[in-house]
N, C-alpha and C positions, 0 to 999 in steps of 0.2 A: 504493500500500500504506500509506504513512504517513498520507495523508488519511483512509483507511478506519478505522484503529483510533483515530486522534485524534478523528474524528467520533463514533465509538461511545463514546469516553470523555467528550467534552464535551457532546454533545447531550442526554443524560439530565440532566446537571447544570444546564444552562441551562433545560431544560424544567421544572425544579422551580419556576420562576417563571412557568409558563404561565398562571397565574391573571391575569397582567397582559395585557390585550388586545393591546397593541402590542409587536411583537418588538423594535423599537428600544428601548423602555423596559425590556424584559426584559434586553437586553444591558447597559443602564445599571445596573439594580439588581443584576444578577449581578456586574458589575465592582466595584461598591461593596462587596458582601459578600465577594468574593474578596480585595480589598485589606485589608479589616478583619481577615479571618482571618490574613493574612500580616503584618499590621502589627507584632505582637510581634517577629518575626524582623527586620523592617526597623528597628525601634527599637533592638534589641540591636546590630545591625551599626553603626548610626550612633553609639551610645553607646561601643562598643568603639573605633571609628575616632577619635572625638573624644578619648577618654581617652588613646589611644596618641599622638596628635599633641600633646596638652598635656604628656604625660610627656616626649616627645621635646624639646619646647621647654624644659622645666624642666632637662633634662640637657645642653642645649647648652653652657652655660658650662664644665661639667666636660669635655665632649667636646673643646671648643676648647683647654682646657689640655693634654689628652692629645695632641691633634694638634700642639700647639706643642712639647711635650716629646719625643714619639716619632715625629714626622713623617717622619724619615729611615729609620725601621725599620717597614715596613708590618706585618710579622708580629707584632712586639711591640705595635704600636698596636692591631691587631685583638684581641690577647689582653687588653690593658688595657681596651679598650672593652667586650668581653664580660664582663669582671670587673665593670665599672661597671654594666652592665645587670643582671647577676645580683644584685649588692649592692642595687640599687634596685628589684629585682623587676620589671624591664621585659622583656616578651616581644616581641622584634622581629617575629615572624611572627604574633602574635596577631590583629592587625587584618587582616592579609592573609587569614588563614583565614576570618574572619567575612565578609570582603568576597567571597571566592571562593565560599563557601557560598551567600550571598545572590544572587550573580551566577548561579550554577548553577541555582538554583531559578527565578530570574526568566527566564533564557533558556529553561528547559524549558517553563515556562508559556507564554511568548511564542510559541515555535516550534510547540508542540502546539496551542495555541489558534488560532494563525494558520492552520495546515493544517486544523484541525477546523472552523473557520468557512468555509473554502473548501469542504469537503465538505458542510457544512450548506447553504451557498449553492447548491451544485449540486443537492442533493436538493430543496430548496425550489423552485428554478427549474423543474426537471423536473416535479415534482408539480403545480405551478401550471398548467403547460401541459396536463397530463393532465385537469385539472378544466375548463380552458377548452375543450379539445377535446371533452370530454364534453358540455358545455353547447351547443356548436355543433351537434353531431350529434343531440342530443335534438330541437332545433328543426328542423334540416334534414330528418331522417328523417320526422318527423311531417308537416311541410308538403309534402315531396316525395311521400309516400304519397297525401295528399289531392289534390295537383295532378295526379298521373298515375294516379289510380284504382288504387292498389295496396292490397291488403287489409292489415289489421293483422297477419295471420298470416305475411305475407311478411317474411323476415328481412333483415338488413343486406346479405347477399350478393345478394339479389334487387334491392335498391335500387342497389347498386353495378353490377350487370349492366345495369339500366335506364339508369343514368347513362352507362355505357360505350357503350350503344347510341346515346344522344343525341350523344355525342362522335364516335362512328364515322360518324354521319350527316353530319358536317361535314368528314370527311377530304378528300374530293375538292375541296370548296370551299376548304379551307385550302391544299391544294397549289397550286391555281390562283392564289390570292391571293399566295402566296409567290413564285411565278414572275413574276407581274405586278409585284411590288415589286422585282424585280431579282435574286432568288435563283435562279440557273439550275438547279441540281440540289439542291433541298432534301432534307435527310436525313429519315429516318423520325421521328427525335426532334423535329425542327423542325416537321414536319407535324402530329404528334400534339399537340405543345404549342399550336400555333395553332388546331387543331381544338377543343381544350379551351377556349381563350379564346373562340372563336366560340359554343360551346355555352353557356358561362357568361354570354355577352352576351345570350342569349335573355331576353326581358322577364320571363317567368314564372320561369325558373330564377334569373335575376339577383335577383329580389325575394326568393326563398327564401334565397339566399345572403346577401343583405343582412340579412334578419331573423335568420338564424343568427349572423351576425357581431355583431349587436346583443346577442344572448344571450351570446355569448362575452365581449363587453365588460362586460355587466352582471355576469357571474360574476367576471371579473377585478377589478372594482371592489369586490366582496365579499371577495375573498381576498387582495388585494395587500398586501404588507408595506411600508407607507409610514411616515414619521416626520417630523412637523412639515413642514419645507420640502422634504424628500427624498421624491420620488415612489416610489422603489423602493430599499429599503435593500440589495438584493443587487447593485446597480450603484453605481459611484462617485458621490460628491457633487460632480459636475462637469457639463460641458456635454453629456455623452453623453445619448442618448435614454433616457427612463425605461423603455421597454419595448424589448427587443432585436429585431432582424431575425433571420433564420434563422442567418446566419453567427455572430453574437454569441451566439445561444441555444445553438448547437452547442458553443461553448467554455464558456459559463457552466454548462451542464448536464452537461458531459462526456459528450455523447451517444454518442460512439464507443465508450466503455467499456460502455455499456448495450445498444447494438445494433450488430451488425456493419454496416459501411457498405454491404455488398452484400445485406443482409437486406431483406425486404419491408417490415418495420416502419420501418426507417430511411428507406427510399425514400418510404414513405407520409408520414412526418413532414416530410421535406424537400420533398415535392411540395405538401403542403397547409398547411404552417406559415404562410406569408405570406398565404394566402387566409383561413385561420381567424382570424388575429390582425390582419388589415388595419386594422380600425377601432380596435383597441387601439393599434397603432403610430401611427395618425393622432392619437389622443388624447394620446399621450406622445411627440411627435416629437423633442424635444431638451431640454437643461437639466434633467437629473434632480435637480440641486442647484446651489448657487451657490458652491462651494469654501469654505464656511464651516467645515466640519469639517477641511478640509485646512489652513487657516490656524490654526485652534485647535490642531490636532495639533502643528504646529511651535512655536507660541508657548508652549503650556503645557509641552511637553517642555523647552524652553529655560529657562523659569522654574523648573521642578522641579530642574534641574541647579544653578541659581543658589542655590536654597534649600539644596540638599544641601551645597554649598560652605560655607554659613553654619553648618551643623550640625557641620562638622569643623574649624572655625576659631574662634578666640576674639578678642573685641574687644581692640584694642591700648589699653593703659591709660597707658603712659608710654614715654619714649624708650628706656629699658633693655629693655623688653619688645619694642619694635620691632627692636632690635639682635639680640635672641635669636631672634626669628621669622625674621630674614633669614639666620641661621646654620644653614641646613638642610643635611642630607647630600645627596649626589648622588642616591641612590635616591629620596629624598623629592621632590626637584626634578623628577626624571623622572616620578614618579607625578602630581605636580601638573600638569606639562605635558600628560601623557596625558589628564588630566581636563579641561583647558581645550580640548583638541582635540575630545573627546567632546561637550563642551557645545555645540559648533557643528555637529558631524557628525551627532549623533543627531537633532536637529530636522529636518535635511535628509532623513535616512533615513525618518523618520516621514511627512514630506510626500510622499516618493516612494511609500511604501506606501499612503497614503490616496488618492493620485491613481490608483494602479494597481489597487487592489482595492476591495472593496465598502464601502459606507457603514456597514454593520454592523461591519466590522472597524475602520473609522475611529472609530466611536462607542466601541469598546473602547479604542483608543489614547488618545483624548481623555480619557475618564473615568479610565483607568489613570494617565495623567500628572497629571490634576487631583487624584486621590486621593493620589498620591505627593507632590504639592505640599502638600496640606493636612496629610497625616501628617508630612511633614518639618517644617513650621512648628510643629505641636503637639509633635513630638519635640524640636525646638530649645528651646521654652519649658520643657519638662519637664527636659531635660538641664541647662539653665542653672539651673533651680531646685535640682536635685540638687547641682550644683557649688557653688552659693551656700551651701546648707545644710552641705555638707562643709567649706567654708572657714570658716564661722561656728563649726562644731564644733571644727575645728582651733585656731582662735583662742581659744575657751573653754578648750580643753585646755592651751594654752600659758599662759594667764592663771593657771590653777589651779596649774600646775607652778612658775611664777614666784613665786606667793604663798607657796608652801611653802619 
């Protein structure tokens, strides 16, 4: 259910960039635009957090005096501390609210886009197979009619009937061969499967199937979603095969939700999938990618956390400032510790995501982290410039007041 509405939400938005021929580059451009739209909120959150921390550092000497004077009376200490905050116009929860708002929006986008891309991946994978299947049967039906003298008026049901007759003609031979191979009492399913193999091994029919598989491969080459070194962006950028076998396809396309497992259509796909896509699977046997996006996802996420730390801290100018920065309250220390843990945990989580899910989602993670890194660096420069201008303005104000 979640994947359904998130797919309906994100698919039209991503398709706004459908003028870009590669779906991988569509994801990249979409992510850049999304981050640019959200950048004012990100800048505001960083500015508020940094201002809050600088204000906290400025108040540390006064807080230290209060702790020394009222340390034995926690209630009075809290009261005096709140009075100090009010007098200095310092909002304790201000930065927390901005951080929570930014976090809520970030998590909403991440979770919905994650599930949305899963749904898009499932739809793309299934629709690609339908096109491959169509190309296969276009060639198969045409050549089968010609080979077995069927008229153009005879429909697919007539072709299927003729094909079943060819398979049935090998039933007894199949049973005998199975018994000779050591299968004492072969089941009907085993006999029919082997009879099908014998029929398809016929020189004329085998040629038709081979030509049809060539058509399927050609169609896939036309419609596949590749990106640079990644053969199939709907599969991970790892050692997995670029094109799935039936078991992987069933999971990738969410086939069970499209067709009941006992339905004729499901059985048809299951029976014919590996035959239709045989040459495609041979063309993309392994190594869909080289773990490049996986490594980038971890590295860029880590760097973005490092830069975020820079935007919420100020360079130490002298020994006095060092002492003030070390005099942090317990809550501030806990928040810093949590941030340090996230700095190492989040890259690991991103690596797990990129290994486990599609390269399309990995592209989003990498570009999202890279844009966060760039925006954080730009934000840092802007914030530092604003702080410097503010300091200069305060100095000028003091000079004017002294001259008077």
